[in-house]
ROZA-437351 format. One record per residue (C-alpha): residue number from 1; residue in one letter; x, y, z. Coordinates in Angstrom, 2 decimals, padded with zeros to 5 digits. Each point is the difference from the previous one (the first is absolute). Layout:
i->NUM, aa->A, east->X, north->Y, up->Z
...
This chain:
i->1, aa->M, east->072.90, north->104.11, up->090.01
i->2, aa->L, east->-000.15, north->-002.56, up->002.82
i->3, aa->R, east->-002.84, north->-001.75, up->000.84
i->4, aa->I, east->-000.34, north->-001.97, up->003.47
i->5, aa->H, east->-003.11, north->-002.29, up->000.17
i->6, aa->F, east->-001.61, north->-000.63, up->003.42
i->7, aa->T, east->-002.13, north->-002.59, up->001.22
i->8, aa->G, east->-002.15, north->000.21, up->003.32
i->9, aa->V, east->002.81, north->-001.64, up->002.03
i->10, aa->D, east->002.67, north->002.58, up->-001.21
i->11, aa->L, east->-002.04, north->002.88, up->000.97
i->12, aa->A, east->-000.16, north->-001.47, up->003.27
i->13, aa->R, east->003.76, north->-000.66, up->-000.04
i->14, aa->V, east->001.01, north->003.62, up->-001.23
i->15, aa->R, east->002.22, north->001.85, up->002.41
i->16, aa->M, east->002.19, north->003.02, up->000.59
i->17, aa->A, east->003.75, north->-000.23, up->000.61
i->18, aa->G, east->000.22, north->001.00, up->003.54
i->19, aa->R, east->003.51, north->002.38, up->-000.65
i->20, aa->P, east->001.60, north->001.00, up->-002.87
i->21, aa->D, east->002.44, north->-003.01, up->-001.75
i->22, aa->A, east->003.68, north->001.26, up->000.23
i->23, aa->L, east->001.36, north->-002.05, up->-003.08
i->24, aa->W, east->-003.04, north->000.95, up->-002.32
i->25, aa->E, east->000.41, north->003.99, up->001.22
i->26, aa->T, east->003.77, north->-000.75, up->-000.92
i->27, aa->I, east->-000.63, north->-001.21, up->-003.24
i->28, aa->L, east->-002.27, north->002.03, up->-001.05
i->29, aa->S, east->001.95, north->003.10, up->001.35
i->30, aa->F, east->003.04, north->-001.07, up->-002.40
i->31, aa->H, east->-002.80, north->000.50, up->-003.16
i->32, aa->R, east->-000.73, north->003.21, up->001.71
i->33, aa->L, east->003.59, north->000.89, up->000.17
i->34, aa->R, east->000.81, north->-000.12, up->-003.52
i->35, aa->D, east->-003.34, north->001.55, up->-001.22
i->36, aa->R, east->-000.35, north->003.55, up->-000.59
i->37, aa->R, east->-003.71, north->000.41, up->000.53
i->38, aa->D, east->-001.68, north->001.41, up->002.84
i->39, aa->A, east->002.60, north->002.31, up->001.08
i->40, aa->R, east->-002.19, north->001.64, up->002.62
i->41, aa->L, east->-000.33, north->-003.01, up->001.86
i->42, aa->F, east->003.49, north->-001.64, up->-000.52
i->43, aa->G, east->002.29, north->002.49, up->-001.09
i->44, aa->E, east->001.20, north->001.16, up->003.31
i->45, aa->W, east->000.60, north->-004.18, up->001.09
i->46, aa->R, east->001.57, north->-000.51, up->-003.30
i->47, aa->T, east->002.32, north->002.90, up->000.53
i->48, aa->E, east->001.18, north->-001.04, up->003.55
i->49, aa->T, east->000.10, north->-003.56, up->-000.77
i->50, aa->R, east->002.13, north->000.09, up->-002.97
i->51, aa->S, east->002.38, north->002.38, up->002.09
i->52, aa->R, east->000.12, north->-002.80, up->002.75
i->53, aa->L, east->000.37, north->-003.03, up->-002.29
i->54, aa->N, east->003.33, north->-000.92, up->-000.23
i->55, aa->S, east->-000.01, north->-003.90, up->-000.12
i->56, aa->E, east->-000.25, north->-002.57, up->-003.02
i->57, aa->T, east->-003.08, north->-000.63, up->-001.04
i->58, aa->R, east->000.48, north->-001.67, up->-003.79
i->59, aa->L, east->-001.32, north->-003.15, up->001.19
i->60, aa->L, east->-003.11, north->001.28, up->001.71
i->61, aa->G, east->-000.12, north->002.69, up->-003.89
i->62, aa->A, east->-000.01, north->-003.13, up->-002.05
i->63, aa->L, east->-002.73, north->-002.08, up->002.24
i->64, aa->I, east->-002.19, north->003.17, up->-000.15
i->65, aa->P, east->-000.47, north->001.47, up->-003.57
i->66, aa->G, east->-001.45, north->003.39, up->-000.56
i->67, aa->R, east->-002.93, north->-001.29, up->-001.36
i->68, aa->G, east->-001.92, north->-003.70, up->-000.19
i->69, aa->Y, east->000.41, north->-003.40, up->001.81
i->70, aa->F, east->002.40, north->-000.43, up->002.89
i->71, aa->P, east->000.60, north->-002.84, up->001.81
i->72, aa->D, east->-002.87, north->-001.53, up->002.74
i->73, aa->F, east->002.72, north->-000.91, up->002.62
i->74, aa->L, east->001.22, north->003.51, up->000.55
i->75, aa->T, east->-003.71, north->000.64, up->001.87
i->76, aa->P, east->-000.73, north->-003.02, up->001.90
i->77, aa->V, east->-003.22, north->-000.58, up->001.86
i->78, aa->E, east->002.42, north->000.22, up->003.23
i->79, aa->G, east->000.69, north->003.50, up->-000.34
i->80, aa->Q, east->-003.38, north->000.94, up->001.30
i->81, aa->Y, east->001.21, north->-001.16, up->003.31
i->82, aa->G, east->003.34, north->002.54, up->-000.03
i->83, aa->W, east->002.92, north->000.81, up->-001.75
i->84, aa->D, east->002.37, north->-002.89, up->001.68
i->85, aa->V, east->-002.64, north->-002.74, up->-000.70
i->86, aa->G, east->-000.12, north->001.01, up->-003.43
i->87, aa->L, east->003.73, north->000.16, up->-000.51
i->88, aa->D, east->-000.06, north->-003.78, up->001.68
i->89, aa->A, east->-002.38, north->-001.26, up->-002.02
i->90, aa->L, east->002.24, north->001.42, up->-003.13
i->91, aa->R, east->003.22, north->-001.72, up->001.44
i->92, aa->G, east->-001.92, north->-003.61, up->000.11
i->93, aa->L, east->-001.29, north->000.03, up->-003.66
i->94, aa->R, east->000.26, north->-002.66, up->-002.17
i->95, aa->P, east->002.41, north->000.02, up->-002.61
i->96, aa->E, east->-002.48, north->-001.31, up->-002.66
i->97, aa->R, east->-002.57, north->002.69, up->000.91
i->98, aa->I, east->002.85, north->002.61, up->-000.66
i->99, aa->R, east->000.82, north->-001.56, up->-003.29
i->100, aa->R, east->-003.58, north->-000.11, up->-001.12
i->101, aa->E, east->-000.74, north->003.55, up->000.49
i->102, aa->L, east->003.13, north->001.47, up->-001.29
i->103, aa->S, east->-000.65, north->-001.98, up->-003.13
i->104, aa->L, east->-003.37, north->001.82, up->-000.06
i->105, aa->M, east->001.89, north->003.22, up->-000.29
i->106, aa->G, east->002.62, north->-001.42, up->-002.71
i->107, aa->A, east->-003.11, north->-001.39, up->-002.33
i->108, aa->G, east->000.24, north->001.76, up->-003.46
i->109, aa->A, east->001.34, north->003.28, up->-001.03
i->110, aa->R, east->-002.13, north->001.76, up->002.49
i->111, aa->M, east->003.03, north->-000.43, up->002.48
i->112, aa->G, east->002.04, north->002.28, up->-001.78
i->113, aa->A, east->-002.55, north->002.52, up->-000.68
i->114, aa->A, east->-000.79, north->-000.03, up->003.62
i->115, aa->F, east->003.87, north->000.64, up->000.85
i->116, aa->G, east->000.33, north->002.57, up->-002.81
i->117, aa->M, east->002.30, north->-002.33, up->-001.92
i->118, aa->P, east->-000.10, north->-000.91, up->-003.68
i->119, aa->P, east->000.52, north->-004.02, up->-000.26
i->120, aa->G, east->003.14, north->-001.32, up->001.01
i->121, aa->A, east->001.44, north->003.13, up->001.74
i->122, aa->S, east->001.21, north->000.53, up->003.50
i->123, aa->G, east->001.10, north->-003.75, up->000.45
i->124, aa->A, east->-003.33, north->-001.43, up->-000.73
i->125, aa->S, east->000.19, north->-004.07, up->-000.30
i->126, aa->G, east->-002.00, north->-002.68, up->-001.65
i->127, aa->A, east->-001.59, north->-000.90, up->-003.53
i->128, aa->G, east->-002.79, north->000.58, up->-002.05
i->129, aa->D, east->-002.47, north->002.21, up->001.49
i->130, aa->T, east->001.11, north->-000.14, up->003.82
i->131, aa->L, east->002.48, north->002.52, up->001.05
i->132, aa->V, east->001.19, north->000.13, up->003.75
i->133, aa->P, east->002.27, north->002.90, up->001.50
i->134, aa->R, east->003.27, north->-001.61, up->000.86
i->135, aa->R, east->-001.01, north->001.08, up->003.68
i->136, aa->L, east->-003.12, north->-001.94, up->-000.06
i->137, aa->R, east->001.52, north->-002.96, up->-001.78
i->138, aa->E, east->002.68, north->-000.24, up->003.13
i->139, aa->F, east->-002.68, north->000.26, up->002.44
i->140, aa->M, east->-002.53, north->-002.64, up->-001.65
i->141, aa->D, east->003.39, north->-002.27, up->-000.32
i->142, aa->D, east->000.72, north->000.09, up->003.76
i->143, aa->A, east->-002.72, north->001.94, up->002.24
i->144, aa->P, east->001.38, north->-001.03, up->003.01
i->145, aa->K, east->003.57, north->001.57, up->-000.92
i->146, aa->H, east->-001.60, north->003.25, up->-000.97
i->147, aa->M, east->-003.12, north->000.11, up->002.85
i->148, aa->P, east->002.70, north->001.78, up->002.20
i->149, aa->R, east->000.82, north->002.82, up->-002.24
i->150, aa->L, east->-004.15, north->000.65, up->-000.81
i->151, aa->L, east->-000.80, north->-000.20, up->003.60
i->152, aa->G, east->003.10, north->002.77, up->000.57
i->153, aa->E, east->-001.26, north->002.28, up->-002.67
i->154, aa->L, east->-003.58, north->-000.05, up->001.04
i->155, aa->R, east->001.24, north->000.75, up->003.71
i->156, aa->A, east->002.14, north->002.85, up->-001.13
i->157, aa->Y, east->-002.74, north->001.41, up->-002.37
i->158, aa->H, east->-002.96, north->-000.32, up->002.60
i->159, aa->R, east->001.95, north->001.84, up->002.31
i->160, aa->V, east->000.54, north->002.74, up->-001.79
i->161, aa->A, east->-003.28, north->000.64, up->-002.31
i->162, aa->V, east->-002.56, north->-001.99, up->002.46
i->163, aa->E, east->001.01, north->-000.12, up->003.83
i->164, aa->P, east->000.28, north->004.07, up->000.39
i->165, aa->Y, east->-003.33, north->000.26, up->-001.15
i->166, aa->W, east->-002.14, north->-003.01, up->001.44
i->167, aa->T, east->-001.50, north->001.84, up->002.82
i->168, aa->H, east->-001.51, north->002.24, up->-002.80
i->169, aa->I, east->-000.98, north->-003.15, up->-002.11
i->170, aa->Q, east->-001.30, north->-001.59, up->003.32
i->171, aa->A, east->-002.23, north->003.16, up->000.62
i->172, aa->Q, east->-001.28, north->-000.35, up->-003.78
i->173, aa->I, east->-000.87, north->-003.58, up->-000.09
i->174, aa->E, east->-001.47, north->000.33, up->003.41
i->175, aa->A, east->-002.53, north->002.80, up->-000.99
i->176, aa->E, east->-000.90, north->-002.00, up->-003.26
i->177, aa->R, east->-000.60, north->-003.27, up->002.14
i->178, aa->A, east->-002.25, north->001.99, up->002.37
i->179, aa->A, east->-002.11, north->001.50, up->-003.17
i->180, aa->R, east->-000.41, north->-003.83, up->-001.29
i->181, aa->G, east->-001.05, north->-001.10, up->003.43
i->182, aa->R, east->-002.81, north->002.43, up->000.03
i->183, aa->A, east->-001.34, north->-001.21, up->-003.02
i->184, aa->L, east->000.37, north->-003.46, up->000.97
i->185, aa->L, east->-002.13, north->000.72, up->002.66
i->186, aa->D, east->-002.28, north->001.97, up->-001.47
i->187, aa->G, east->-000.53, north->-002.45, up->-002.95
i->188, aa->G, east->001.86, north->-003.27, up->000.34
i->189, aa->A, east->002.56, north->-000.92, up->-002.71
i->190, aa->D, east->-002.31, north->001.48, up->-002.85
i->191, aa->E, east->000.37, north->003.02, up->001.45
i->192, aa->L, east->003.53, north->000.26, up->000.60
i->193, aa->L, east->000.65, north->-001.35, up->-003.81
i->194, aa->A, east->-001.87, north->002.93, up->-000.93
i->195, aa->S, east->001.90, north->002.17, up->002.19
i->196, aa->L, east->003.46, north->-000.65, up->-001.70
i->197, aa->P, east->001.88, north->002.93, up->-002.04
i->198, aa->P, east->-001.64, north->000.82, up->-003.64
i->199, aa->M, east->002.40, north->-002.45, up->-001.65
i->200, aa->L, east->-001.54, north->-002.42, up->001.53
i->201, aa->R, east->-003.99, north->-000.70, up->-001.01
i->202, aa->W, east->-002.10, north->-002.74, up->002.07
i->203, aa->R, east->-002.43, north->-001.57, up->-002.48
i->204, aa->A, east->-001.26, north->-002.66, up->001.74
i->205, aa->P, east->001.15, north->-002.87, up->-000.33
i->206, aa->V, east->003.16, north->001.34, up->-001.45
i->207, aa->L, east->002.46, north->002.56, up->001.18
i->208, aa->E, east->001.45, north->001.82, up->-002.95
i->209, aa->C, east->003.36, north->002.03, up->000.43
i->210, aa->D, east->002.15, north->002.18, up->-002.73
i->211, aa->Y, east->002.54, north->-002.20, up->-000.90
i->212, aa->P, east->002.88, north->000.32, up->-003.04
i->213, aa->V, east->-001.16, north->-003.54, up->-001.09
i->214, aa->D, east->-003.20, north->-001.77, up->-000.41
i->215, aa->R, east->-000.33, north->-003.14, up->002.54
i->216, aa->D, east->-002.71, north->-001.85, up->001.88
i->217, aa->V, east->000.91, north->-001.44, up->003.86
i->218, aa->R, east->-002.66, north->-002.34, up->001.26
i->219, aa->L, east->000.33, north->-000.21, up->003.85
i->220, aa->R, east->-001.92, north->-003.21, up->000.28
i->221, aa->G, east->-000.82, north->000.04, up->004.10
i->222, aa->R, east->003.28, north->001.32, up->000.77
i->223, aa->G, east->-000.76, north->003.69, up->000.70
i->224, aa->L, east->001.87, north->003.00, up->-000.65
i->225, aa->L, east->002.59, north->002.01, up->001.82
i->226, aa->L, east->-000.27, north->003.75, up->-000.38
i->227, aa->Q, east->003.04, north->001.72, up->000.74
i->228, aa->P, east->000.22, north->003.79, up->-000.37
i->229, aa->S, east->003.37, north->001.47, up->-000.95
i->230, aa->F, east->001.46, north->003.37, up->000.12
i->231, aa->F, east->002.67, north->-000.56, up->-002.74
i->232, aa->C, east->-002.72, north->-001.28, up->-002.65
i->233, aa->R, east->-001.29, north->002.03, up->-002.29
i->234, aa->R, east->-002.63, north->000.18, up->-002.85
i->235, aa->T, east->-000.61, north->-003.85, up->-000.43
i->236, aa->A, east->-000.57, north->-002.43, up->002.53
i->237, aa->V, east->002.70, north->-002.85, up->000.18
i->238, aa->T, east->-000.52, north->-004.12, up->000.53
i->239, aa->L, east->001.91, north->-002.93, up->000.09
i->240, aa->H, east->000.73, north->-001.79, up->-003.66
i->241, aa->D, east->000.03, north->-003.68, up->001.36
i->242, aa->P, east->-003.63, north->-000.58, up->000.23
i->243, aa->E, east->000.69, north->-002.65, up->002.88
i->244, aa->L, east->001.38, north->002.22, up->002.13
i->245, aa->P, east->-002.33, north->001.44, up->002.74
i->246, aa->P, east->-001.69, north->002.79, up->-001.77
i->247, aa->V, east->000.79, north->003.29, up->000.93
i->248, aa->L, east->-000.91, north->003.60, up->-001.47
i->249, aa->V, east->002.35, north->002.73, up->000.96
i->250, aa->Y, east->-001.57, north->003.70, up->-000.90
i->251, aa->P, east->000.84, north->003.46, up->000.63
i->252, aa->A, east->-001.28, north->001.23, up->003.36
i->253, aa->A, east->-002.75, north->002.28, up->-000.43
i->254, aa->A, east->000.94, north->002.33, up->003.13
i->255, aa->Q, east->003.17, north->000.79, up->-002.12
i->256, aa->L, east->-001.64, north->000.65, up->-003.54
i->257, aa->A, east->-002.83, north->002.34, up->001.77
i->258, aa->S, east->002.71, north->002.77, up->000.68
i->259, aa->A, east->-000.39, north->003.47, up->-000.88
i->260, aa->P, east->002.65, north->002.18, up->001.25
i->261, aa->A, east->-001.75, north->003.36, up->-001.08
i->262, aa->Q, east->-003.08, north->-000.47, up->001.79
i->263, aa->G, east->002.07, north->-001.39, up->002.79
i->264, aa->E, east->001.93, north->003.06, up->000.42
i->265, aa->A, east->-002.94, north->002.25, up->-000.22
i->266, aa->A, east->-001.76, north->-002.58, up->002.89
i->267, aa->R, east->003.01, north->000.10, up->002.32
i->268, aa->P, east->-000.31, north->003.62, up->002.07
i->269, aa->A, east->-003.72, north->-001.09, up->001.01
i->270, aa->E, east->001.16, north->-003.61, up->000.69
i->271, aa->E, east->003.17, north->001.26, up->001.87
i->272, aa->Q, east->-002.60, north->002.28, up->001.96
i->273, aa->R, east->-002.13, north->-002.96, up->000.77
i->274, aa->Q, east->002.96, north->-002.25, up->001.26
i->275, aa->R, east->001.23, north->002.81, up->002.34
i->276, aa->T, east->-003.35, north->000.47, up->001.61
i->277, aa->L, east->-000.41, north->-003.78, up->000.67
i->278, aa->G, east->003.36, north->-000.09, up->001.52
i->279, aa->K, east->-001.15, north->002.85, up->002.35
i->280, aa->L, east->-003.08, north->-002.00, up->000.64
i->281, aa->V, east->001.22, north->-003.62, up->000.98
i->282, aa->G, east->003.85, north->000.42, up->-000.54
i->283, aa->H, east->002.46, north->-000.28, up->-002.58
i->284, aa->T, east->000.72, north->-003.43, up->000.02
i->285, aa->R, east->-003.61, north->-001.00, up->000.66
i->286, aa->S, east->-001.15, north->001.80, up->-002.98
i->287, aa->V, east->002.66, north->-001.88, up->-002.08
i->288, aa->V, east->-000.86, north->-003.20, up->001.13
i->289, aa->L, east->-004.01, north->000.73, up->-000.60
i->290, aa->R, east->000.96, north->001.13, up->-003.34
i->291, aa->A, east->001.96, north->-002.84, up->-000.53
i->292, aa->I, east->-002.72, north->-002.68, up->000.58
i->293, aa->G, east->-001.56, north->001.25, up->-003.51
i->294, aa->D, east->-002.21, north->-002.78, up->-001.48
i->295, aa->G, east->001.10, north->-002.22, up->002.84
i->296, aa->A, east->003.14, north->-001.08, up->001.53
i->297, aa->T, east->000.90, north->-003.09, up->002.45
i->298, aa->T, east->002.48, north->001.20, up->002.94
i->299, aa->S, east->002.97, north->-000.69, up->-001.55
i->300, aa->E, east->-000.89, north->001.82, up->-003.14
i->301, aa->L, east->-001.01, north->002.77, up->001.73
i->302, aa->A, east->003.35, north->-000.21, up->001.93
i->303, aa->R, east->002.12, north->000.27, up->-003.41
i->304, aa->R, east->-002.26, north->002.95, up->-001.68
i->305, aa->A, east->000.34, north->001.78, up->002.95
i->306, aa->G, east->003.46, north->-000.69, up->000.82
i->307, aa->V, east->-000.45, north->-000.72, up->003.65
i->308, aa->S, east->000.35, north->-003.14, up->002.01
i->309, aa->L, east->-002.50, north->-003.11, up->000.06
i->310, aa->A, east->-000.40, north->001.21, up->003.51
i->311, aa->S, east->-001.06, north->003.20, up->-000.46
i->312, aa->A, east->-002.14, north->-000.46, up->-003.08
i->313, aa->S, east->-002.01, north->-002.34, up->002.15
i->314, aa->Q, east->-000.24, north->002.47, up->002.50
i->315, aa->H, east->-001.28, north->003.06, up->-001.81
i->316, aa->A, east->-002.35, north->-002.45, up->-002.23
i->317, aa->C, east->-001.52, north->-001.24, up->003.83
i->318, aa->V, east->-000.07, north->003.86, up->000.74
i->319, aa->M, east->-001.88, north->000.96, up->-002.91
i->320, aa->R, east->-002.52, north->-002.95, up->000.14
i->321, aa->E, east->-001.24, north->000.99, up->003.77
i->322, aa->A, east->-000.42, north->003.76, up->-001.59
i->323, aa->G, east->-001.85, north->-001.54, up->-003.05
i->324, aa->L, east->002.14, north->000.94, up->-002.51
i->325, aa->V, east->000.81, north->-003.70, up->-000.98
i->326, aa->T, east->-001.26, north->-003.31, up->-000.19
i->327, aa->T, east->002.35, north->-003.11, up->000.44
i->328, aa->L, east->-001.13, north->-003.46, up->-001.22
i->329, aa->R, east->001.87, north->-003.28, up->000.45
i->330, aa->R, east->000.79, north->-002.07, up->-002.97
i->331, aa->G, east->001.86, north->-003.40, up->000.89
i->332, aa->N, east->003.15, north->000.99, up->001.94
i->333, aa->A, east->-000.19, north->003.61, up->-001.42
i->334, aa->V, east->-002.20, north->002.79, up->000.75
i->335, aa->L, east->-001.33, north->002.85, up->-002.59
i->336, aa->H, east->-000.47, north->003.51, up->001.24
i->337, aa->T, east->-002.43, north->002.24, up->-002.13
i->338, aa->V, east->-000.95, north->003.55, up->-000.01
i->339, aa->T, east->-003.56, north->000.90, up->001.37
i->340, aa->P, east->-002.14, north->002.43, up->-001.67
i->341, aa->L, east->001.35, north->002.37, up->003.04
i->342, aa->G, east->003.41, north->-000.37, up->-000.77
i->343, aa->A, east->-000.38, north->000.39, up->-003.59
i->344, aa->A, east->-002.08, north->003.44, up->000.81
i->345, aa->L, east->002.96, north->000.74, up->002.27
i->346, aa->L, east->002.54, north->-000.49, up->-002.75
i->347, aa->K, east->-001.81, north->001.46, up->-002.86
i->348, aa->G, east->-001.07, north->003.22, up->002.87
i->349, aa->G, east->-003.70, north->-000.37, up->-001.12
i->350, aa->A, east->-003.49, north->-001.21, up->001.55
i->351, aa->V, east->-000.69, north->-003.71, up->000.83
i->352, aa->A, east->-001.75, north->-001.66, up->-002.86
i->353, aa->S, east->-003.48, north->-001.27, up->001.36
């Protein structure tokens, strides 16, 4: 079990990631690709990805074992600001940090088990209890020389395994953010932490997480970044180095809550409501209203609805004048939310009093 210990200052510094982290999604998807579980959710994705994957991934496979520790440097904190920013952070890593983290992978005979190798197999080198596969030993010895290869494998794999599904991944994470944001507004950080998926249990002042090893993390006033992930499954993931900025990657609840059988039964009525709403306010405007969900900025609204920024702004303005939408300014952005009248129109029912 993982136990994350909060102080009052840490509670004030809990924050949700603003977007999916492309490097975390890429690394975790590599686990999902080799895992045969969750076929209903990932089966088709695995088939499609394997059919497109014709590039070299041997170094990536060595760095990401089937289970257990993988180096923290693969998921730099800068990755939350975008794919290219994360790759730039990887490119600028200090060789001594790479050697230190790779040595953790090679410590003890556990290394061989992680790769399914008996001691001394597959060119592993080292003495005593230290076993490091040849590929990782070469990377440790001259990281600047081999970093371009790692970056190339990451780009190629991301291009076929993650990029084609990025719009769907974004939608899942935005739905998760909206749900957690509502909990935060209703009851503060305490309610936010209590609303997280079942594998995370808030017992103030400790957040308990299902985890493969027993570990305590003390935030010490640094706060915690909550990073929902599409490809994270069953247990949360955090960084090994306690001195790095604390982050908790966890399965997006919106993804876990899917129920295809119920969705199939509900589809005819839902489609009928969409057609009726489209006749009333127009197809594009009905799409925009539905895309607002639990709240959206103008740029988020444009992306979800598949319209231009100017068009999203114009539709939001018309619906605001009609009483279907409320708009609040937050810093340099505006947040659109659906009014009770708009929600009733979406659901095809009466306005709640």
